[in-house]
ZAMAR-763913 format. One record per residue: residue in three letters; x, y, z of N, C-alpha, C, O in turn. Coordinates in pm, whole numbers, plus 50000, padded with zeros to 5 digits. Each point is the difference from the previous one (the first is absolute). Example, Ala and Ser with C-alpha at 12.3 -4.5 7.8 and 13.67 -1.06 7.14 Angstrom:
REM residues 2
Ala513194943150780499115011950000500905012050000501044999850066Ser498615010749862500825011950006499235010950073500515011150017
//
This chain:
REM residues 147
Met038716617559172500194994650147499634989550040498874997349960Glu501814991750134499894990550027498574998950076499395009950039Lys500144976449977498704996950040500155001150133501114997950049Glu497765005650032499874998950163499534987250026498934996549951Tyr501854994650134499354986850041499285001650122500545005750095Asp498464990449913499324991450124500354986249997500364994049899Tyr499515001550209500434986250044499574988949890500754992549937Ala498005008350057499384990349866500675001649859500074990649921Ser500355020550056500245002549858501754994649976500534995649898Leu500075007150242501334996450013500134985349997500834994949924Met498364997350158499984985650011499784994649843500714991649945Ser498255014750001499514994449848501344998549931500354988949960Glu500415022050024501255007149935501084987450035500554993549911Leu499625004650211501274991750063499774983449968500924992049988Leu497595004650000499724986549983500134998349829500534990249948Thr498975019549988500494998049829501645000149974500614991249940Leu499855018450108501415000149991500764988150012500724995549911Ser499084998450221500634991250061499724988149901500914992749960Arg497585005649998499984987449927500524999949857500374989849942Glu499605025249994500775001349889501195002649971500255001949881Asn500784998950211501395004650033500794987950074499874998650121Glu500944992849804500954990150094500915009050116500224996850117Ala500135013149824500845010850091499575003250127500855003050084Leu497794997049951499175005550105499574985150102499614988949965Arg500615015450134499394989850106498915009150100500345011250038Leu498614984149993499405006150081499484991350155499574988550008Ser500595018350068499814993950142499365009650099499635010949957Tyr500214986250164499585009450087500905001750139500794991250036Ile499025019150024500935000550091499155001150174500545002350108Gly498044995149863499034999650098498795007249986499805003249882Asn499534999650177498875008649995499835014250067500555003650104Ser498535004349814499675013350079499154998850152499814989750065Ile499835022249962498994997350108498534995749989499294994150082Met500445010649795498734994849935500364986849933499164997049915Ser501714995350095500314985149909500085000849861499634991449920Arg500985021550052500364999949824501794993350020500965004150065Pro498884985749856501584993649994500895010349908499845002949881Ile501055001450203500895010749946501224992649898500824992750053Pro499225009449823500374996849918501745002949984500385011650010Leu500614977849966501035000749953500714995749849500114988149967Ile500265021049965500564996149898501354995149986500735009950003Thr500044978349981501224997849962500454998049876499514991849922Ile501585016550049500404998549844501624995650014500705007050072Gly499754984349877501304996949984500124984050033499074994850062Asp502014997649900500404988249999500004995850180500495006650091Lys498834981049916500304996150136500934999450068500065002750120Ser501064992449783501624998950031500735015350020501175000750038Ala498175009149939500885014950010499965002350159499145001450087Lys502424998349903500455004350142499395014150077499625000350117Lys500405011549783499685014050061498485001849965499304993549923Gly500445015250142498575005549971499715014050056500745004750086Val498225002049868499625012550062498374998950025499294992049938Leu500305015450145498485001450044499505013049971500695009550035Tyr498214992549905499395014449973498294995950058499334990849953Val500275017950150499004997150063499245016549968500635010450022Ala498154989549932499245010049967498605001250073499354990150032Thr500275021649990498725004350040499944993750157499294990550032His501515016250050499825001450127498915006150062499364995850097His500485013549847498655009450034498855000749870500244997349883Ala498755006250160499064997949884500095013649913499424999949892Leu501015007350133500495011949918501194999349901500315008149912Glu500314980050125501234998449925500064992349875501004997049935Asn497344999250030500134987349923500495005149820499724992849905Ile500765015650086500445004049863501244991249998500424995149895Cys500135002950217501124991350012499774985049967500964992549982Thr497815003450011499474983749968500165001449852500324990449929Ser499375025750010499554999849867501605000449941500264995149890Val500465009350169501425001949918500714984650017500564995249902Leu499404998350207500324987250039499584990449880500904994349938Met497705003850025499464992849916500445004249848500044992249905Lys500175017650094500595006849861501464991549996500184992249908Phe500595009250168501234993150001500004986049982500864994049937Val497904999450136500004983850006499714997449843500664991649939Arg498185017249991499594997549852501314996849937500474989149968Glu500035023450021501115002949921501344990049997500724997149905Tyr499364998450247501074990350017499544987349935500714995149913Ala498134999050124499224989949937500404997049850500564990449947Ser498775025049991499934999949827501505000249961500204994649892Ser500955010650172501405001649953500634985850011500914995649930Tyr498414998050176500844984550029499034988849874500514990149947Lys498495013350036499154990749917500655001149861500174989949931Lys500315026350013500305003349872501474995949989500444998049886Arg500435000450228501404997450003500575013249965501074999749940Asp498305013850093500555013349977500805004050117500054993950107Arg500695018849857501015006650094499365010950033499515008049921Val500484992850242499785014650041501245006850035500934994650060Cys499045017549899501265008550031501284992349974500925000750081Glu499144992849821501104992849984500314987150076501104994549990Ile497885000850090499944989650096499344986049956498854997350036Asn501774995549900499274986149978499264993650095500644993950085Met497965006049924499074998650087499884983950021499374995950097Gln501274994449809500104988550025501194997150115499844991150083Ala501145015749913501285000650067499525001450152500124992350095Leu499235021449890499535004350129499264992750083500144999150122Tyr498864994449791499054989150087500664987250050499414991450065Lys501735008149904500814986550059501125008550106500674993250078Met499455019349920500975003150106499395007750130500605002250104Arg497835002049859499325005650133498634999650016499295001949901Lys500164995750222498744997550024499445012950023500755008250054Ile498174995149920499185013850033498954994850039499374991949934Tyr500255013150205498864996750092499235014249995500525010850026Ile498204987049936499315012550003498494996250069499194991149974Ile500805018350113498785001350058498985013349978499865009850073Pro499614987249820499345012649928498595007450054499435009649949Met500184982750171499145010850121499914993050098499334989750003Leu501505016050116500024995350118498665005350085499604993550097Asn499905015849870498695001950069498775002049922499475010949981Pro500084975949968499014999449933498655003750067499155004449922Asp500554994650189498605006550079500065015949983499125006749946Gly502064998150108500095014549962499585005549863499265009849995Val501194984249898499895005449886498394998449934499405008149929Glu500124977850126498474998049978499065009550081498825001749973Tyr501875004950136499165009250088499985012449907499025007049977Arg502234994649972499955016149946499535000149831499535009849942Leu500674978850006499394998749869498504996850002499235005349920Asn500404986550166498644993949986499115004750127498784998649992Gly501585004850078499305002550146500104986450054500674990549961Ile498275011050169499954989150089498844989549984498865004249986Asp501394982450016498914993749970498994999150099500525001250110Glu498264997249898498875000550105500624989850094500185004350113Asn500164984449868500074986450080501245000150053500364990050062Asn500645022749923501165000750068500015001150175499685010750052Pro500674978950023499715002950121500865010050070499944999650122Leu500805008749826500595011950039499545012849954500515010950029Lys498464987149893499215012349941499695011650071500095011549958Asp499514984650157499785014650107501475006650016500255011549962Arg500634980850095500845002650031500745009349885500315011750024Ile499914982849867500455004949927499345014449889500585007149919Leu497924992250131499305013749939500205008150088499925011949967Lys500414984650178500475009050103500995010549966499935012249994Cys501194977749980501465005249951499955008249879500695010149983Ser498354984549920500255009849857499105010149995500115009349920Gly498814989550178498915008449959499324997649872499565009749938Gly500274975750004499494998249882500335005349850499274999649900Asp502205006050116500885005349889501284991849991500965002550073Phe499074987649837501144992549994500995004349893500984993649964Ser498555019949984501095004749887501355002250036500894999749915Lys499335002550206501295000950055500714988050099501025002050066Trp498314986649929500164992250090501214996249955500344999649881Ser500514996550241501544994849974500214988750111501174996250002Ala498154998650074499844989850098499574986149964499364997649898Asn500954994850176499534984049976498274998550030499155008949993Ala500734980150035498514996150016499605004050130498795001850017Arg502035000150084499575004750151500285012250029500145004050116Gly500005004849758500275018250023501655000550058500455010750039Val500364977449962501395003150061500685006449861499684996849885Asp501265012650150500785005849868501394994350023500915002249919
//
């Protein structure tokens, strides 16, 4: 089974992967409600004219999707570096033809609540505890409790 990512483990792996793999570029699309930068991974030559966007973990309970996309990112980067083929597709050629944009965790605040609970210093703590009843095991919303 793939590992379950919280925000810190996701960011740590993304920083490492982007430093070690020229095929990956890491940037950010903005910040979450709790000021966590939301990462965007771009794979593909800057001159590629066509692209596709994958977005995972809109809801905190869906963070298995983050794991699936991260597995894809690792495998693509590894195949590109080794000049391998995947399903008969030359990864070097694919890199030149298509850009792949990946937002691996759109709702990092909700994932943090679900996996790690709520921080004592969170300014929304009273509201969120009222919404959740203190049980975050099935939390799916964002930092404000909006689903």
